[in-house]
C-alpha positions as CSV (number, residue, x, y, z in Angstrom):
1,M,-47.3,-14.1,-32.8
2,E,-45.0,-10.6,-32.4
3,A,-46.4,-9.7,-29.2
4,M,-45.0,-13.4,-28.1
5,K,-41.9,-12.9,-28.9
6,R,-41.1,-9.9,-27.4
7,L,-42.4,-10.8,-24.7
8,S,-39.8,-13.6,-24.7
9,N,-37.5,-11.5,-25.6
10,L,-38.4,-9.3,-22.5
11,L,-37.7,-11.8,-20.0
12,W,-34.8,-13.3,-21.3
13,F,-33.5,-9.6,-21.0
14,A,-35.2,-9.4,-17.1
15,S,-33.4,-12.8,-16.4
16,A,-30.0,-12.0,-17.9
17,L,-30.3,-8.7,-15.6
18,L,-31.3,-10.7,-12.5
19,A,-28.3,-12.8,-13.0
20,I,-25.8,-10.1,-13.5
21,S,-27.3,-8.9,-10.3
22,I,-27.2,-11.8,-8.3
23,W,-23.1,-12.0,-9.9
24,T,-22.5,-8.6,-8.6
25,R,-23.8,-8.6,-5.1
26,T,-22.4,-12.5,-4.7
27,A,-18.8,-10.9,-6.2
28,M,-18.9,-7.9,-3.8
29,A,-19.5,-10.0,-0.9
30,A,-16.7,-12.2,-1.3
31,P,-15.0,-12.3,2.5
32,V,-12.1,-9.6,3.3
33,Q,-8.7,-10.4,4.8
34,L,-7.3,-8.2,7.6
35,N,-4.8,-8.0,9.8
36,I,-4.5,-6.3,13.1
37,K,-1.9,-4.6,15.2
38,V,-1.9,-3.0,18.6
39,I,0.4,-0.8,19.5
40,Y,1.1,0.5,23.3
41,A,2.7,3.9,22.0
42,H,4.6,5.8,24.9
43,S,7.0,8.3,25.9
44,K,8.3,6.0,28.7
45,S,11.5,5.0,26.8
46,K,12.9,5.0,23.4
47,L,12.1,0.9,22.4
48,I,10.6,0.4,19.2
49,D,9.8,-3.2,18.6
50,P,11.3,-4.6,15.1
51,K,8.1,-5.8,14.2
52,L,7.3,-2.2,14.0
53,K,10.4,-1.3,12.7
54,D,9.0,-0.2,9.1
55,L,5.5,1.2,10.7
56,A,6.9,3.4,13.7
57,K,8.5,5.5,10.2
58,Q,4.7,6.6,9.8
59,F,4.1,7.7,13.6
60,S,7.1,10.0,13.4
61,K,5.1,13.1,14.0
62,L,3.2,11.2,17.2
63,K,4.0,12.6,20.4
64,F,5.8,9.7,21.3
65,T,8.8,7.8,21.0
66,A,8.4,4.2,22.3
67,Y,6.0,1.2,20.6
68,E,5.4,-2.3,21.9
69,L,3.5,-4.7,19.7
70,K,0.9,-6.3,21.9
71,D,-1.5,-8.3,20.2
72,E,-2.3,-9.0,16.3
73,G,-4.8,-10.8,14.9
74,S,-6.0,-12.1,11.1
75,Y,-9.1,-12.0,10.2
76,T,-11.4,-13.3,6.8
77,L,-14.6,-11.8,7.3
78,D,-17.4,-11.4,5.1
79,I,-19.4,-8.1,4.9
80,G,-21.7,-7.6,7.7
81,A,-19.3,-9.9,10.4
82,S,-17.1,-9.3,13.1
83,G,-14.4,-10.2,14.7
84,S,-12.7,-9.6,18.1
85,L,-9.3,-8.7,19.6
86,Q,-8.2,-8.6,23.3
87,L,-7.2,-5.6,24.0
88,P,-4.3,-4.6,27.2
89,G,-6.2,-4.4,30.2
90,G,-8.7,-6.8,28.9
91,E,-11.2,-4.9,26.7
92,W,-12.4,-6.2,23.6
93,M,-12.5,-4.5,20.7
94,K,-14.8,-5.7,17.7
95,V,-13.9,-5.3,14.5
96,I,-16.9,-4.8,11.8
97,A,-16.5,-5.2,8.5
98,K,-19.1,-2.7,7.6
99,E,-19.6,-2.5,3.3
100,M,-17.5,-2.5,0.0
101,T,-17.5,0.8,-1.5
102,P,-18.4,0.7,-5.3
103,E,-14.9,2.0,-5.6
104,G,-13.5,-1.4,-3.7
105,M,-13.3,0.3,-0.5
106,L,-13.7,-1.6,2.8
107,R,-15.9,0.1,6.0
108,L,-15.3,-0.9,8.9
109,D,-15.6,-0.2,12.6
110,L,-13.9,-0.6,15.6
111,V,-15.5,-0.8,18.9
112,V,-14.3,-1.2,22.7
113,D,-17.0,-0.9,25.4
114,K,-14.8,0.4,28.2
115,P,-13.9,2.5,27.3
116,R,-15.9,3.4,25.2
117,F,-14.6,3.5,21.6
118,R,-15.9,3.4,18.2
119,S,-14.4,5.1,14.8
120,T,-15.1,3.7,11.0
121,A,-13.1,4.0,9.1
122,I,-12.3,2.9,4.7
123,I,-9.2,1.3,4.0
124,A,-8.5,0.3,0.5
125,A,-6.6,-3.7,-0.9
126,G,-2.7,-3.3,-0.4
127,A,-3.3,0.0,2.6
128,T,-2.5,0.0,6.1
129,L,-4.4,2.4,8.5
130,A,-3.2,3.4,12.0
131,V,-6.1,4.6,14.1
132,S,-5.5,6.5,17.5
133,G,-7.5,4.1,19.8
134,P,-8.1,4.3,23.5
135,K,-5.6,5.6,26.3
136,Q,-4.1,3.0,27.8
137,E,-1.5,3.6,31.0
138,S,0.6,6.8,30.6
139,G,0.2,6.4,26.4
140,S,-2.6,5.7,23.8
141,L,-3.2,2.9,21.9
142,I,-2.6,2.5,18.0
143,L,-4.4,0.1,16.1
144,A,-2.8,-0.9,13.0
145,V,-4.9,-2.2,10.1
146,T,-3.7,-3.7,7.2
147,R,-5.8,-4.6,4.5
148,P,-3.5,-7.3,2.0
149,K,-4.2,-7.5,-2.2
150,N,-5.8,-10.2,-3.0
């Protein structure tokens, strides 16, 4: 009788752990929202796109004097999923939501086949990061990735 009670308690405890594990993985696998701006940075002028005014202040130490917003996109991605954004010149950039760290940071990959470009970044909710992208004409692309707070 005592053995049956212990077995019953053990099975209940194992079931509870399994349920918590499944719930945790499901909660961690919630889709993530990303907003991406494709910025052409160059020194052919001193014009700054009005939509980039606040962001351009953070670029003050770069060698560029002008920043043009070329494209932007918003994505809601499940972990492991990807979205694509066309870059100036017709190339496609793939954004891949790789994993969520235990601290709630998102690890993502930015990939362009031609010219070959790959960057892995980690971003917190409520943060924006800027990644130097492929060269473009007489400047470079900057990929500004924002992960809004949910």
